[in-house]
ROKELO-711525 format. One record per residue (C-alpha): z, x, y. Coordinates in steps of 0.001 Angstrom, whole numbers, plus 500000, padded with zeros to 6 digits. Example, Ala and Ser with C-alpha at 12.3 -4.5 7.8 and 13.67 -1.06 7.14 Angstrom:
% residues 2
507800512300495500 507140513670498940 
% end
This chain:
% residues 1075
238055515570278509 236937519167277629 239403521938276255 241348523988279787 241524527022277905 238603530039277690 239076529818274291 236929528025271835 239270525741269676 238455526950265791 238863530938264724 235537532358263868 235120532572260109 234295536367260547 238308536415262347 239627534500258906 237796536550256834 239288539679258051 242976538900259508 243895535703256831 247339534728257254 249265534513253880 248478530655254145 245055530976254716 244345533184251494 245683529887249732 245716527353252011 246529523321251879 244449521042253073 242550521344256124 241133519602259329 237635521165260710 238017521433264355 234529520566264736 231803518830262862 228361520143261573 225315518185262361 224512516575259120 223158519289256580 220546517884253735 223348519222251624 226321517489252599 225404514014251147 224223515800247794 227525517747247485 229715514685248421 227683512442245604 229015515353243145 232172515790243781 233171512595244623 233788511236240341 237070513605241127 238907511254243520 238750508282240280 239563511403238109 236810512358236646 235600515691234979 232921517637238022 230648520187237231 231757523021239788 229879523610242697 228581526592244647 226453526462247604 225093530403248376 222861531973251265 222192534619253299 225285536170255651 226587534016258351 224286530705257162 227414528739257462 228542528520254058 232258528336254597 231930525619257344 229352523099254860 232110523520252324 235252522992254503 233288519788255859 232114518591252600 236066519272251313 237375517223254674 234690513961254013 235796513972250498 239509512771251725 241678514063248614 244304516629249071 242588520206249468 243355523743248488 241136526843249486 241212530268249043 239415533415248797 237716535052245612 238861538611246127 242347537434247082 245406539342245159 246875537704242059 249625536863244236 247753534785246604 246659532983243169 250156531805242033 250409530582245697 247393528091245210 249372526307242935 252606526088245645 253536522146246421 252783520318243491 253929520183239705 252894522557237572 253807522666234226 256442525124233263 254422527203231083 251644527944234310 254545528125236534 255819531382234185 253031533003234308 252457532472238158 255985533657238559 255564536909236796 251810537310238338 253592536898242215 256378539474240752 253365542114240534 252707541821236692 249318542237235417 248369539291233705 244973538757231244 241685537627232523 241711534658230389 245539534029230201 245327534122234130 242411531516234347 243788529205231722 246729529275233763 244627528226237028 242689525800235297 245715523990234205 247839524230237241 244816522829239493 244622520233236686 248100518912237299 247198518835240849 244005516519240202 243030514549242165 242374517858244110 239391519925245319 239368523499245633 237307525320247841 236721529765246817 235188531493249528 232748534148249180 232255535143245602 230219537900246551 232900539904247745 235009539724245092 235282542987242610 233279542166238854 236272541539237123 237426538594239766 234204537161239506 234641536598235859 238199534934236281 236426532163238810 233530531583236061 235824531777233212 237705528933235661 234872527100236298 234065526566233014 237425525550231739 237776523247234841 234252521368233463 236718519769231292 239593519204233657 239415515223235150 240028515181238674 239285518567240191 236186519161241960 235410523146242516 233195524373244753 232516528221245681 230218530111248243 228167533163247526 225555535182248860 223455535571246253 222958533167243458 225961532391241663 226440532799237746 224909529901235705 228172527822235051 227648526612238614 225262523820240491 223832526334242853 223082524608246018 220760526866249021 221436526810252301 219125527911255108 219538528765258448 220147525911261131 216886524072263273 217397524525266917 218218521375267806 221106521209264712 222449525019265736 222977523270269576 225019520525267750 226968522917265740 227353525112269024 228665522104271239 230617520760268327 232243524497268785 232904524651272072 233994520959272168 231525519635274861 228369519704276646 227186523358277425 225252524120280648 221202524360279208 220926527947280296 223906529162278223 222812527424274676 219927528505275254 221113532285275932 223146532147272681 220691530195270626 218067533151271457 220163535711269952 221409533816267328 218304532581265551 220330529647263776 222679531834262017 225640529494262173 228386532601262207 226613534230265212 226643530913267340 230975531112267025 231047534836267469 228694534957270618 230499531996271768 234155533261271551 232940536891272922 231363535248276157 234557532749276838 236582535472275930 234340537518278405 234620535224281160 230730534299281321 231267530494279960 234608528826281108 236077525661281450 237713523966284003 239559521166282055 236473518721282867 233091520912282021 231794524225280720 230361526470283439 228107529639282832 227521533065284584 224776535273282109 226655538456281851 224474541746283281 222433543356280727 222458543105276797 225512542318274983 226838542186272198 230368540609270691 232628543185268398 232719541682264876 236193541704263183 234788544121260704 233990546377264373 237824546354264914 239356546854261797 236726549768261638 238287551266264838 241532550610263602 241410552725261301 239238555911263434 243235557185263995 243496560367263303 239632561641262999 238385563065259970 242101563740258906 243138560261259103 239895559360257123 240845561568254651 244705560296254582 243723556798254336 240342557254251685 243092559072249585 245746556266249766 242847553502249356 242536554790245489 246239555049244902 248178552308243557 251564551032245095 253860553200242679 251636556200243780 252188556046247491 255574556641246893 254345560397246118 253319562389249076 252675565468247105 250028563382245121 248366561465248359 248464564733249823 246484566390247159 244045564085246772 243403563858250512 242532567453250429 244218568862253567 247337571245253590 250337569677253467 251361570187257273 248211568619258385 248719565447256094 252205564888257060 251122565308261134 248148562740260380 249931560691258245 252347560304261199 249802559286263369 248512556238261341 252449554666260583 252810554858264890 249611553183264739 250483550682262256 247803550888259614 250378552771257724 254071551863257209 256533553724254686 255355551585251326 251617552335252290 248743550280254085 250166548096256637 247804545255255504 246324545204251769 242625544258254221 242986548162255692 243101549823251901 240069547092251134 237639548146254043 238829552111254011 238074551651249627 234488549710250430 233063552131253234 233434555210251058 230587557002250424 229530558904246629 230781562058247929 234035561182249058 234967558858246071 233772562018243257 235988564305245589 239447562584245509 238843561475241533 238233564955240883 240912566141242290 243397563086241386 242099564493237316 243277567620238362 246712567104240565 247260564858237221 245986567199234484 249692567431233019 249667563834233120 246795562187231627 247733558268231642 247646558609235198 244794561003235358 242782558791233211 242869556261236009 240291558793238125 237829559503235160 235515556711235920 234648558279239503 235228561999238791 231789562822237112 233343564921234399 231147566253231709 231401563320228777 233009565571226640 235869566003228633 235915562573230439 236349561252226629 239195564158225497 241292563024228749 241107559274227576 241601560078224320 244843561909225427 245742558939227524 245285555615225142 247705558044222280 250400559000224860 249907555588226025 250384554385221936 253305556145221552 255334554965224184 254821551472223310 251877550722225949 249801549302224080 247812547219226203 247104550060228319 246258551942225142 243320549354224766 242505549908228141 241803553712227964 240470553647224577 237652551091226216 237234553119229361 236828555891226725 233445554234224931 231147555024228223 232066559096227546 230940558726223431 228134560335221636 225654557065220668 227314557847216918 230328557563217551 230148554339219726 229920551987217593 233584552553215556 235619553692219236 234764549903220131 235556548619217130 238660550547217236 239200549265220850 238544545544219847 241261546035217286 243623547491219783 242762544641221944 243778541661219209 247171541608219935 247331541363223749 243936540021224844 242099538082222182 239457537208224494 238678540396225261 238292541823221968 236429539235220954 234075540758223352 234656544158222407 233333543093218914 230524541248219992 229214544157222028 229524546394218337 227920543308216371 225276543489219226 224448546954218574 221584547310215845 221523551040215899 225109550630214622 225380550742210784 225442547488208951 229278548263207739 230581548382211414 228697545437212242 229776543107209403 233352544572210413 232817543393214039 230997540005213277 234579539155210805 236724540457213425 234766538378216242 234913535071213511 238706535736213101 239752536197216986 237185532905217611 240028530999215274 242798532862217004 241355530819220045 241264527835218459 237528527919218300 237344526613214354 233926525363213909 232601528370215755 234507531051213410 233163529837210373 229604529895211517 229680533070211893 231305533394208771 228838531597207324 226027533299209360 226708536710207643 223815538061205667 224486538314201369 224406541966202031 226919542076204518 229241539773203073 229453542657199742 230650545005202492 233717542668203120 233473540693200708 237426540643200277 238077540326204385 235411537539204162 236937535046201787 240170535556203298 239286534741206297 237020531226205089 240667531037203636 242151530842206712 240165528080208424 240175525561205304 244222526313206132 243498525496209546 241471522515209560 244364521671206816 241976521443203548 244680522612201785 242723521792198614 239611523889199932 241498527238201098 243377526746197170 239910526629195346 238471530031197275 242240531592196894 242585530756193150 238500531281192488 239274535101193679 242230536402192406 241145540042193372 241994539401196914 245808538117196314 246491542467196376 244994542801199568 245783539440201673 247958540032204925 251787538523205281 249475535891207233 247212534783204979 249875534668202257 251492532339204557 248816529831204762 248291530252201219 252050529683200728 251945526359203119 248475525037201536 250148525205197786 253277523373199232 251188520465200786 249697519919197163 252908520055195638 252537523403193852 256064524650195074 257020526875192453 253579529008193010 254327529042196822 258221530498195713 256981533111193287 253776534143195825 255979534905198865 259174536638196739 256292538505194978 255398540315198068 258522540068199995 259731542224196851 257093545316197641 258228547974199659 257317549504202704 256663546507204708 256603546810207991 259035544684210400 255992542203211255 255044542001207596 258684541154206181 259339538878209396 255768536601208604 256813536605204752 260429535688205108 259268532941207484 256673531866204910 259444531276202316 261435529123204986 258936526622204753 259175527275200931 262574526329200770 262561523571202997 259604522206200566 261885522359197632 264995520389199530 266489523242199700 267430523030203422 270575525546203589 268351527957201829 265784527633204131 268416528406207347 269694531564205220 265909533312204673 265585532011208614 268860534060209685 267119536911208242 263687536584209180 265169536742213077 267554539414212180 264604541004211404 262871540627214315 265599541338216465 265989541188219746 262643540425222091 262068543596224525 259435542972227895 256667545131226666 256598544183222530 253734543468221140 252291539906221591 252647539996217720 256322540392217459 256546537805220226 254610535238218734 256447535538215313 259880535076217238 258135531996218793 257408530381215642 260444531568213938 262343529448217152 260005526471216027 261336526424212301 264443526619213684 264083523502216033 262213521803213151 265063522474210389 267323521419212939 265724518052214029 265561517385210173 269255517255210133 269932515529213238 271138518126215062 268656517158217877 270512518883220993 270762522027218800 266914521275218087 266225521242222312 267365524155222481 265771526358220096 262442524028221003 262775525211224649 262958528599223522 259607528738221784 258503527019224715 260009530068227135 258053532392224671 254443530898224441 254952530498228599 255329534427228954 252413535030226381 250183532514228648 249126530687225250 248570526732227158 247341525619223666 250828526088221918 252304525419224979 250790521778225115 251882521400221204 255076522583222069 256139520268225159 255049517590222572 257792518580220243 260534518494222858 258987515077224082 259852514031220625 263615515714220104 264279514154224037 262838510717222404 265361510968219509 267864511619222224 267460508782224089 265998510709227662 263365508411227654 261954509750230895 261802513085230489 260603512415227148 257657510213228508 256969513211231172 256721515738228267 254313513656225781 252023512450228549 251416516092230077 250942516849226190 248594514440225404 246423515554228329 246533519119227654 245774518970223950 242902516532224809 241212518707227037 241682521466224505 240993519235221539 243764520280219448 243765516635217311 246352517246214791 248964517776217393 247891514752219709 248631512706216772 251495514407215172 253718515114218142 251953513175221729 250302509862220837 253470509323217666 256163510114220781 254094507615223222 253685504667220395 257657505232219236 257879504470223312 256057501564223456 257217500152220553 260763500570220336 261812500463224194 261948498052226412 258381499693227745 256119496334229880 253421495519227283 254247498321225212 252567496536221951 249359496718223994 250249499907225027 251342500746221563 248084499802220509 245585501675222835 247020504967221913 247283504618217997 243432503558218043 242424506183220500 243540508854218395 242268506944215387 239105507067216495 239279510531217488 240586511498213744 237620509521211982 235489511511213844 236074514916213828 239636514982212365 241421517233209256 242989514671206514 246145515602207399 245296514594210642 243369511206209926 246698510571207335 248839510689210973 246439508819212986 246004505819210046 249615505743209643 250194505238213352 247644502997214004 249258500937211057 252963501121212036 251263499607215583 249385497140214079 252751495632211970 255182495859214776 252945493392216904 252061490942214323 248511492125212895 249955492544209519 246392492251207498 244895494711210080 248400497392208747 247856496634205484 243847497207205529 244650500767207428 247558501732204697 244464501477202373 243215504405204238 245554506959203857 245123509869201476 246206509558197900 248519511174197113 250170510794200227 252158513632201739 254619510855203134 255151508021200539 258324507232202189 256278506158205874 253714504511204169 256115502251202141 258413501349205655 254952500234207497 253649498239204182 257527496652204377 257221495334207998 253448493912207536 254759492023204102 257735490526206481 255120489335209505 253035488224206119 256136486148205131 256165488149201437 259891488468201865 260979489851198579 258026492332198545 258995493287202077 262162493727200783 261356495894197625 258788497840199883 261892498964202493 264268499761199830 262219502116198772 261159503348202116 265057504441202939 265027506157199273 262260508394200041 262112508589204002 266017510101202900 264285512796200443 261414513508203504 263405513772206589 266886513434206080 269212510506206123 269267509612209494 265680508323209703 266430506778206463 268859504806208324 266456504429210968 263777502580208948 266504500626207224 267014498890209787 264386496553209893 265231495998206417 268686494741207423 267200492959210061 265001491084207110 268504490306205624 270130489365208484 273067492085207674 274743493186211012 277807494633208702 275123497332207245 273824497618210512 276706498370212295 277885501001210031 274532503166210546 274667502361213909 278038504295213343 276442507089211542 273329507272214613 275719507467217105 278518510015215461 275107511894214966 273885511795218698 270341510253217411 271149507707220465 267039506388220152 267848504706216649 271203503468218094 269173501870221059 267202500241218541 269835499133216285 271324497234219268 267859495382220133 267826494743217009 271404493369216567 272053492057219816 275359491333218524 276133494993218304 276188495780221510 273418495661224494 271269498219225068 270495500105228350 266613498404228768 264736500009231045 263678498454234431 265617495199235658 264806491546235374 263083490298238456 264118488223240689 261704486006243438 263693487390246668 260926489866246709 257547490078245553 255447493427245906 251196493216245018 249657495868244509 246435494449242716 244458495255246039 246245496826248949 249687497206249034 251457493773249839 255282492560250130 256396489223250386 260793488891251108 261840485374250833 258451483974250613 257518485872253892 255065488706254026 256887491807255301 254786494734256977 256234498063255896 254959501041258142 254705504652257940 252245505900255193 254774508148253153 257073504873252511 254112502773251218 253331506165248526 256925506363247272 257791502564246705 253782502931245457 255366505372243207 258730503545241701 256211500412240729 253414502795238681 256952504072237238 258201500178236302 254515499694235010 254588502539233162 257642501998231467 259621504555233001 263495504171234340 263582505924237406 261488508734239275 263109512321240077 264080512742243678 262565516111242902 258906514390241780 259277512354244968 259755515592246789 257319517321245254 254855514174245463 255047513263249122 256115516862251231 254226519075248978 254659522628249961 257979521642252034 261068523810251562 263207522211248712 266079521784250862 264078519916253096 262080517631251105 264872515303249361 266832514606252553 263316513410253430 263126511215250780 266359509792251426 265587508488254823 262463506890253501 264721505248250833 267131504190253404 264229502593255710 262857500727252620 266166499429252310 266370498361255509 262944496574255285 263565495392251817 267304494404250866 269635497193249879 268844496707246281 265111496993246464 265566500708246000 268473501393243304 269842505060242642 269791506577239316 271280509761237667 268635511908238761 266376510109241483 265763506529242334 264230503120240673 262784500061242110 265122497172241720 264615493805240937 261323492533241954 258133490575240688 254897492405240700 251909490670240762 250513493343238230 253212492091236216 252017488417236002 248679489785235160 249192491151232176 250993488212231327 248464485848231922 244963487317232715 244632485476235671 241767486961237264 242569485632240939 245833487402241597 243129490281242508 242742490755245912 241109494014245483 240990497384244209 244168498667242550 246409499713245266 242908499773247588 244752501347250131 246872504069248807 243701505604247041 244310504072243553 247742504779242589 248427508140241120 249201506886237403 246035506792235742 247941505567232764 249210502510234424 245283502401236526 244111502768232997 245961499744231845 245279497818233942 241387498192234241 241633497287230390 243403494294231166 240811493251233982 238224493924231955 239578491596228646 240186488888231697 236449489329232847 235170488749229038 237635486181228491 236418483865231751 233034484191231434 232558480698230030 234916478772231652 235124480328235298 231948482725235367 231769483387239180 235727484186239228 234850486856235489 231877487829238383 234333488531241106 236900490449238987 233878492196237355 233066493750240840 236216495000241298 236123496381238154 232861498040238679 234295499242242529 237059501416240804 235122502522237776 231494503337239477 230758505407236730 231787502986233709 229541501312231506 231770499176230020 232557498149233407 229048497735234327 228484495309231299 230828492759232204 229731493145235741 226539491632234590 227321489442232101 229481487722234404 226901487428237140 224482485957234524 226862483592233203 227223482310236739 223678482310237490 223819485255239807 220277487354238562 219658488283242303 223286489648242356 223189491120239169 219531492949239897 221788494629243543 224408495509241410 222358496928238873 219797498852240708 222679500572242826 224842501652239558 221188503203238642 221002505055242189 224844505975241478 224645506747238135 221206509122238995 223063511060242193 225008512602239643 222022513327236613 222637510147234836 219991507268233901 219671503847232741 217490501940231165 214690500163233607 216216496768233943 219933495379233694 218346492834230577 217455495908228617 221020497677229613 222841494556228190 220251494294225185 221310497838224145 224629497551224018 225877498262227724 
% end
């Protein structure tokens, strides 16, 4: 049956471009109303984007070609076929639409903060906005994002999308696809789309119509559209609206229009609406398009720009408001302003800019916005921008001042440019290090600039690269400076090298430079002193650290930031000297110097305030005051979110996760630790990955009732150890070695633990922790007396290093070794009184007589069985039960994954966001309750348990648990949660696939057929994994199925070749090379 409506079912892309509803600027999933003929680009694009489904990295893709050729339609078709959550946005969409793009998903709090500020109209720096977008999209994985019409965006917005694309190259599970008329930047893999051949054009046209058109009608449209998909849609819509093509509900009919006719485009419709008021109307609209929202409220300024007499301006503006083009606050729709602004002639722009400069001559900060278009004499333009920057600086608007310093540069003579550009770079540094780095690079690459300025620029570039987390690049830049240039900046050059070595935890190297150059000491900044003092403390030179900081604090004329920076350095000195009370007093003094923060303060002060909060959290945590530590940690996190500093947000989330672990809030702790781990891995932040995120996850796995905790702990610890051995600093290697040794000792691999302890640096900065692990390993080996001696030593040393509560925690293992329940009871009382819930839980686990610990999970009973190793299957009382409703099945799968992941429950909010993205906050939880109600009716009242903040799986037997316990490959009926997209928890999926690979290897000789079957399932789940391919090939070889091995390998080679990879010629060669 064909549509009875005379209108085609889809909205032409021109209308979508010019009349986007708010949801169309940043839409969610969509379904195409028509099917394109098979484009030769469709298949390769699907191949390139498909790894996003298995949460792998995906290079950004782009479709480009002439206007109307069908770029957006092809892109939407590809993403619809991809089969994962999809969002789309216009490249030129306003900032508020960028914030809407991330709605409906579980965003990291710092990303949510950035986007809420953007939605409120605040301006974020391009680097912070790009970072927040990439991180927010990564949190929604697997996800496909379509960015349409890159060419329509302003250069700055195009740069933003390029930055997002560069960041997403390293993010797992996010496929980015853009459309553009010209060839896009090199960061995108570009595919050129040509016009449609006549058969393909006919297929597209009839798909759009929803049926077969009369041949004469089709030929009439095809002759005029000439293969352009946009024109096809526009002509069909125009003809149906005109009654030349109509449907009676069964088929389409046609009568030829008389003469030559042409459809009105949306651009023409908007153009006609903007003609209200004639030339006067154009003048009013043109002037308004160059004003900002705040300036629209000043009719006198608007009238001055328009060049109209006051009475005429008032009359014409009233006409425009009556027609709906304008409202009292400005333009009725932002597109009206954009179209007007784009159509301005150079003459019109110049005239209005000159009038704007004249009208605002006594307000240089506002007048500066019109300078670029006014074509003023260079001297006059430079002078005006100088005044604007100076006034902004005096008013404390440092970011605005930096903008005007930069805008002044094109108007300066050549001999002044480099110095002014370097000044602009330094002005940007506290506010936007990325932009400051670009400015410094422009000076460095100006070969006509004096060498001393180029040397300063090179040094500034290195310092900024370090601030942006690119330490290796910073050091390479410093070392590449010619000797003659180093002489010009010799002091700062050595201080920069010292800073880099401090950052890499190379305390000895930093101090070697510091000691070798005493002439630098007087010129070191407070930040330099902070780093040197930290290095002195790490090597035990505490008195020197105290003297250095005290000497600098005694100097007169310190500014607020300098004074606070030095006081914060003194906090660390006091702490490492064992005087914690003095450390807190010094911290209070630093906070007093910093005072209360303001919305427009320089980022330098906000960062110092955040550092003070982090130090307070550390000091309270060391003293066992975990609620206070959590409060300061969260205050620090809020400041970092305001700064848009994604790297340090991830670090702070790891620290909060550790604190929540100590408080026994395991579900919240695990969520934050996992999020921190993902983000730190993406950023290559190795030290904090080991010392916060992975450390917390290892403790969760080892010391709570986490299913298969030993395997999880070993996997996490050895992964970070391998990373540290490849590219970590000494401090990270020490932390990673200790974690791996602890995991090995806990699971009974005592010899491996002792071997690892031999890798710890000497002198060991944490000898107490070394002795603790050594005692655990010796106890496993049955060397009781040595173990007791090591654990007693550990208790004393940890008490000195980390405080009495951590000493009590480690000494619980000594009590367990001696069977000393009474001492353990005293420790339990102290731990509970101090709020160290986790250590108290450990005490109860080690000594059941002290009371049962609340264990995560519930004992399995045979009444309910849930099978997830294949399509979801449910058995109640031995009978298979069919569970209807996709969302019911998804909710149950989420609770199963929580059980497998060692989480007690899933919050109602998380379930609502996952199952009903984008729905009202009040409606989604109620719908979750309805799903739970139906699940309980089907599976029994105890199947789903209500927890404090959500729901948990009740007593049930899981085939996944049986498999992890037994390694029985025959339990796998298909891929994991095969009918639900492989589940949502990548860690659980990874654990099961790792175990499946081990199972394949273990049954190669005893049951090669089972191994081969399991290998195929493994390869289906991980189609690009060399390890999965190798395990499958070895299994097929063991089963004697060489033909099958050849077929599997041929498919793997083709699959990998499609995404730019390559494998050896033969499968035997692949296995011989260690595949």
